[in-house]
N, C-alpha and C positions, 0 to 999 in steps of 0.2 A: 302326542298328534295324535287327537279324535279322528276315527278313520271314518269317512262319509258314505254310506250305502249308494251304488249309481241308483241316479233316477231314473223313472219309469220314461218308456218310448210307447207309444203305440203297437199297439199287439202283443205289449209283455204279458203276463198271467200274475192274478193278484190272488193268491190263496187266502179262500175265508176259512178260520177255524174257530172253536169255542176253547180253551183252553180253561174255563171258570165253571160260570154259570151257566143253565140250559137257554137256548132259544130256540125259538118255533120258528122254522125254515117260512114261512109265510112272514114272520116279521125281517126277513132280511132278503126280500127277494126285490123291493124295491132299491135297494141299495145294490146288489148285482144286476140291474137293468140299467141303473146309472155306470155303474163302471163300466159297461159294456157300451153305452151310449159315450162313455168317453174315451173309447177306444182301447181300453183291454179287455181280457180273455180271463174270464172270473171260472177259478177252481174251489169246488166246493167241500170242506173236510167233513167227515163221517161222524163229526160230534154235531154240527148244526141240524137240528129235526130232528137230533137221536130218540132212540125207544126209553131213553133214560124217564125214572118215574121219580127220583126225587130233586133237589135243587141244582144239583150238579149235570155237565151237558155229557155225562159218560164217568164211569169209575176212574179213580186216581192214572193207571193203566192205561185204560182206552183213550183219555186227555193227553196224557205225554203221548202215546203214538199215533196220536196225529195230528198234534204240533210237532214231533219230532218230521213226521214223514215230510209237511211243510217245509221245514227247513231243512231238511237234506236234498229234495228235490230242485236238482239246478233250473229246471224251466221257471220255478215259480221267484216271482223278482220281487216281490210284498207281499205281507201276511199282513191282514187285520182281521181282529178280534174280532168277531162276530158279539161279543157283549165283555161285562166285565163281572161282578158280582164278589165272588170271594171264590179260591180254588188253587191260584196260581201258587201259592205260598206250599201247599202240598203235593208240588211237583217240580218245583224249579231247581234243586239240589240232584236231577236223575235226568235234567235235559243233557245232549251232548251238543255240545256247541264247535266240535273240530272242525265241520265243512264251513259250519258259519262263521268260522274264523277264518279262513280262506277266501270265504267268497259270500261277503255282508248281504244282508237284502235289509231292505225295509220292514220292520216290526210296529205294527199300529194300533194305535187303544189308548186307554185311560183309564182311570180309578182302580181296578184288582191289577190292571197290567201294571201298574208305574211298579210293582218288584219285579217283573221281566225290564222294564227301562234302566229301572237301577244296577239289576246285576249284570244286564250288557255292557252299562258304562264302568262303572266299579270292575271289573274283571276283566272285561276284552277291549276297553275301551272306542269303542263301536256306538254310533247314534244313531238314535231309534225317535218315533213319532209319537208325541203325547199326543192325540188327534179323535176327532169324533168317530163314532163306532157305525154299525149297521142300522140301527133302530132310529137315528139323527136325519138318515135320510127319507123318512117316512113323512107323512103329508106337507110336501112338497120343501123339509127341512132342505133337500140339497141344492136348492136353488138359494139360502142364506150364503150370507158371507163367510161362514164359521165351515161351513161344509166344502163349499170353496176354497179356503183356506188349505184344507187337504186335497183339492186337486191341482192348487199352485205347489202346494209342497212334493208331492207328486214330481210337477214338472221342473222342480228343479228351481223356480221363482224366488225370491229375496222377498221375506217375509219383511213387512212395515208396519207394525199394529201401534193402533191409539188409544184411548182411553182416556175419559171427563176425569176431572183431578176429582179430591177426596179429601175432605178434612184429617185426615188424621196420617195423609201421604207427609214423607220425609224428604225434602227437596236435595237433588243432587246426583251427576251421573256414575255409571257402572259400567264395565267391559269385564265378561266373564263367562265361561261355558254354562249352559241353562241345567241346571237337575231340577230335580223335584214330581212334583204331581199329589197323589192325595195323601191327606194329612197321618190320616190314620194307618195308612201301608206303609208309608217312611217310619212312622213309630214303631211302627209290627217289625220293620226287618234291622233295626239298632241292633247292632252286636252280631248279625249273621253273615253268611258270606255275600250277599245281597247288598248292606251297609252301604249307605253314599255317602261318598266325598263331598263338601258343602266349602270348605276353605278357600276362599277366592272365587266363587261360584256365585249365580245368579241364580237365586233358590226360590224355586214357586210352590204354590201351596192353594190345595182346595179340597171342600170335602162336603158331603149329604148325607141328609137324615139320622145326624150325631144329637146326642143331648151335649148341652150346653157345656157343664162340666166334665164331658171326655175331650171336648176341644183342649178346655182348659190344661187337662190334666196330661195331654199327648202333646201340646208346645212343650209345657215344663217337659217333657223327658226330649225333645227335640234340645231344647235349651241344657237341662242338666249333661247331657252326652254333648256337647260342644257345639252340635249341629250351627247352629244362630251366631257362633261367637265372633266368627272372622268370615264373614260375608262379604260378596261386591255389593249386592243387594240384596233386598226383598221384593218378592210379589206376589201380594197375597188376594190369588179370586176368588168365586162364589163359595161362599158358606149356606147351603140352601134346604128348606126343609127342617130345620132345628127342633129340637125337641128341648120341652125343660121339665123338670122336678118337680113334685107334688108342692114341696117349699122351693118357689123360683130361686135362681140362680141369683138373678139380679141386676141382671146386665145384658146387653145387645150384643150378639155374638162378633161384632168387628170392635166394640169395646175393649171386649175379654181379649181379644187377641190383642190391643193397641197397649195395653197393659202391661204384658208382656215383652211388647217388643220395642217400647218407645226409646230403650235405655240405650239402642244402638247407635252409631253414628252413621250408620250406612242410608244412602238412600234407598226406601221403602215407598213401596205402591199398594194401596185398596183397591179392590173393587176391579179387577183387571176382570175380561172376559175369558176365562178358564176354568169351566166348571161340571158339574151336572146336567145344567140346563145348557139349553140352545146355545148362548154365548161360549163356544167354546174354540177359539183358535188352534190352529194346527202349531206345536210347537216342539222345535227339534230337540230332544234331550242331549246332551253332551255337545251339541255346535255354538258356538260363540257367539252372543249379542250382546247390543249397547243400549242400558236402561236409561231414560233421563225421565228425572221425575221434576215436573217443573209449575210454578205456580197457576199458570193455566193448559197445560195441557202435559200427556205422559206420554213417552213410547217406548216400543221394544223392538227395534231394530237387531237382524243381520249384519 
């Protein structure tokens, strides 16, 4: 049975930390302001706007210490990762989840934070939130339905999402715990202590900035590892800003994905609003969802 952290109430503290890539503090200010307008207290970690001069928000030790402090702080009821990028895989094996297991709290983020979601679910059976991060609040993004879905998730409201049908969809209904996230990270953690169990689950995938051949390769990695074999259902999100080689791969990105997954008989939804772009609904990793893929409409509901 998956354990769901307590939902938030006004006055609760949300911590913001950057366990992976660097983020300028100014780019998180709107997020901080809006979270406070929503009624929450915000605690900013040392890694947000740190004095780092390279890609990361600090050394491995600094990022680990900042995240660990948030994890162990009883006053912090949720941890919002400022951004993803790369770096979670360098510190995940050194995080102490002892206090977290006793008093779970919502861990929020996507992209590189996929490693953290998978690790927490697979090892501790605790739910987390694959959802917009700090930059999504900028340019009035906090008003859109996707950032608002994060607010609703905080409050414990039941998620009911819908999207338009796609020509590659495979009709059907599925019920299962929701797992997944960024394709490159899910392929990266195969065979590690963070590896995610997919049998009987609804798997969702998205990615950004990848070469087409690399998407093909990573999907074959999941396929060969048995991760696609016995799913309850599959949700394909946005695969944006794709790159191609000088000699073209020869197919659009959804054609590449469809060719690999079409043999399976479970329901499959393409073009679901989970991505590195604005369309990015908050999804509770580890929580049970029902996927309905119909001719006219697709729904994903708790």
